[in-house]
LUMLO-29649 format. One record per residue (C-alpha): residue number from 1; residue in one letter; x, y, z. Coordinates in steps of 0.25 Angstrom, whole numbers, always signed. Layout:
LUMLO-29649
[sero NUM; A; [X; Y; Z]]
...
END
This chain:
LUMLO-29649
[sero 1; M; [+193; +327; +465]]
[sero 2; K; [+192; +342; +466]]
[sero 3; L; [+204; +352; +469]]
[sero 4; H; [+200; +355; +485]]
[sero 5; E; [+201; +341; +487]]
[sero 6; L; [+216; +339; +481]]
[sero 7; R; [+225; +335; +493]]
[sero 8; D; [+241; +331; +494]]
[sero 9; N; [+242; +314; +496]]
[sero 10; P; [+243; +312; +511]]
[sero 11; G; [+259; +314; +516]]
[sero 12; A; [+261; +322; +505]]
[sero 13; T; [+263; +335; +512]]
[sero 14; K; [+268; +336; +526]]
[sero 15; P; [+266; +349; +536]]
[sero 16; R; [+278; +356; +538]]
[sero 17; K; [+289; +355; +549]]
[sero 18; R; [+286; +366; +558]]
[sero 19; V; [+300; +366; +564]]
[sero 20; G; [+302; +373; +578]]
[sero 21; R; [+288; +373; +587]]
[sero 22; G; [+290; +367; +598]]
[sero 23; P; [+295; +353; +605]]
[sero 24; G; [+284; +344; +600]]
[sero 25; S; [+285; +349; +585]]
[sero 26; G; [+298; +339; +585]]
[sero 27; T; [+305; +350; +577]]
[sero 28; G; [+304; +361; +588]]
[sero 29; K; [+316; +368; +597]]
[sero 30; T; [+326; +367; +587]]
[sero 31; G; [+316; +365; +577]]
[sero 32; G; [+327; +353; +569]]
[sero 33; R; [+338; +362; +569]]
[sero 34; G; [+347; +355; +581]]
[sero 35; I; [+354; +362; +591]]
[sero 36; K; [+363; +375; +587]]
[sero 37; G; [+371; +379; +576]]
[sero 38; Q; [+370; +384; +565]]
[sero 39; K; [+361; +377; +555]]
[sero 40; S; [+349; +376; +569]]
[sero 41; R; [+349; +392; +566]]
[sero 42; S; [+343; +400; +556]]
[sero 43; G; [+348; +409; +545]]
[sero 44; V; [+359; +398; +541]]
[sero 45; A; [+363; +394; +524]]
[sero 46; I; [+375; +384; +525]]
[sero 47; N; [+377; +380; +511]]
[sero 48; G; [+389; +375; +507]]
[sero 49; Y; [+395; +377; +523]]
[sero 50; E; [+402; +364; +528]]
[sero 51; G; [+406; +368; +542]]
[sero 52; G; [+419; +374; +539]]
[sero 53; Q; [+424; +365; +531]]
[sero 54; M; [+426; +369; +516]]
[sero 55; P; [+415; +370; +508]]
[sero 56; L; [+414; +358; +497]]
[sero 57; Y; [+412; +367; +486]]
[sero 58; Q; [+425; +374; +490]]
[sero 59; R; [+434; +363; +492]]
[sero 60; L; [+431; +358; +476]]
[sero 61; P; [+439; +361; +464]]
[sero 62; K; [+435; +374; +457]]
[sero 63; R; [+439; +370; +442]]
[sero 64; G; [+435; +379; +428]]
[sero 65; F; [+429; +393; +427]]
[sero 66; N; [+417; +400; +422]]
[sero 67; K; [+418; +412; +413]]
[sero 68; P; [+410; +422; +419]]
[sero 69; N; [+410; +430; +404]]
[sero 70; R; [+408; +419; +396]]
[sero 71; K; [+397; +418; +385]]
[sero 72; K; [+385; +413; +385]]
[sero 73; F; [+378; +408; +374]]
[sero 74; A; [+365; +403; +371]]
[sero 75; V; [+366; +391; +365]]
[sero 76; I; [+356; +385; +353]]
[sero 77; N; [+357; +372; +346]]
[sero 78; L; [+353; +370; +330]]
[sero 79; G; [+344; +360; +332]]
[sero 80; L; [+337; +371; +340]]
[sero 81; I; [+338; +379; +328]]
[sero 82; Q; [+331; +370; +320]]
[sero 83; K; [+320; +367; +327]]
[sero 84; F; [+318; +383; +329]]
[sero 85; I; [+317; +383; +313]]
[sero 86; D; [+308; +373; +309]]
[sero 87; E; [+298; +378; +320]]
[sero 88; K; [+299; +392; +313]]
[sero 89; K; [+306; +399; +324]]
[sero 90; L; [+317; +404; +317]]
[sero 91; E; [+319; +406; +304]]
[sero 92; A; [+329; +397; +296]]
[sero 93; G; [+336; +409; +290]]
[sero 94; D; [+345; +417; +297]]
[sero 95; I; [+346; +415; +312]]
[sero 96; T; [+352; +424; +322]]
[sero 97; E; [+353; +426; +337]]
[sero 98; D; [+341; +435; +337]]
[sero 99; T; [+332; +425; +329]]
[sero 100; L; [+336; +413; +341]]
[sero 101; V; [+333; +421; +349]]
[sero 102; A; [+321; +427; +343]]
[sero 103; S; [+317; +413; +341]]
[sero 104; G; [+315; +407; +355]]
[sero 105; L; [+328; +396; +352]]
[sero 106; V; [+337; +407; +361]]
[sero 107; R; [+332; +415; +375]]
[sero 108; R; [+344; +423; +373]]
[sero 109; K; [+358; +425; +367]]
[sero 110; L; [+366; +426; +380]]
[sero 111; D; [+380; +429; +374]]
[sero 112; G; [+376; +424; +360]]
[sero 113; I; [+366; +410; +354]]
[sero 114; R; [+377; +398; +349]]
[sero 115; V; [+372; +386; +340]]
[sero 116; L; [+377; +372; +343]]
[sero 117; A; [+375; +362; +333]]
[sero 118; K; [+364; +351; +341]]
[sero 119; G; [+354; +348; +332]]
[sero 120; E; [+350; +350; +317]]
[sero 121; L; [+350; +361; +310]]
[sero 122; T; [+343; +359; +295]]
[sero 123; S; [+339; +373; +291]]
[sero 124; K; [+348; +383; +284]]
[sero 125; A; [+351; +393; +293]]
[sero 126; N; [+359; +405; +294]]
[sero 127; I; [+363; +405; +310]]
[sero 128; T; [+370; +417; +318]]
[sero 129; V; [+373; +415; +332]]
[sero 130; T; [+385; +419; +341]]
[sero 131; G; [+390; +403; +343]]
[sero 132; A; [+390; +391; +335]]
[sero 133; S; [+395; +376; +338]]
[sero 134; K; [+404; +373; +325]]
[sero 135; S; [+396; +362; +322]]
[sero 136; A; [+383; +371; +323]]
[sero 137; V; [+388; +378; +311]]
[sero 138; E; [+392; +367; +304]]
[sero 139; A; [+376; +361; +306]]
[sero 140; V; [+370; +373; +300]]
[sero 141; E; [+380; +375; +289]]
[sero 142; K; [+375; +360; +286]]
[sero 143; A; [+362; +365; +286]]
[sero 144; G; [+366; +376; +277]]
[sero 145; G; [+365; +388; +285]]
[sero 146; K; [+376; +396; +291]]
[sero 147; L; [+379; +399; +306]]
[sero 148; T; [+386; +411; +309]]
[sero 149; V; [+393; +414; +323]]
[sero 150; A; [+391; +428; +325]]
[sero 151; A; [+398; +436; +336]]
[sero 152; P; [+389; +439; +346]]
[sero 153; A; [+380; +450; +347]]
[sero 154; A; [+383; +461; +357]]
[sero 155; A; [+375; +462; +371]]
[sero 156; E; [+366; +472; +371]]
END
């Protein structure tokens, strides 16, 4: 078999339907759009329009509130920190937000980095971050290290 011998399976491709090309084509005159009305004309976009009836998305009750200026933290698990220490991508001594970004464990700091307790930390490490869960703090102290929650650095 050569490249120029490659073909689609029979019936795998269909010719495109050419609409509005005379009465013999089967889709001539109105081109499958019926007669008159908004949808028969070009330039129509009626998403969510229900013909004068109140649209479904407006009929449903709205609940809750999304705070527009909420803080967004980069989340990181203890297991991942340990994995990076094992792979020699992180030094086990002092770990700051900048070293986490430099190692590639976190892409960007956002409003700060928050450490959660998923996974296990076996190395002794002093970690300084913007936020941490109580269980994460306990897990780091159990491993013989220290987890300091510092105030977020001012945005540059």
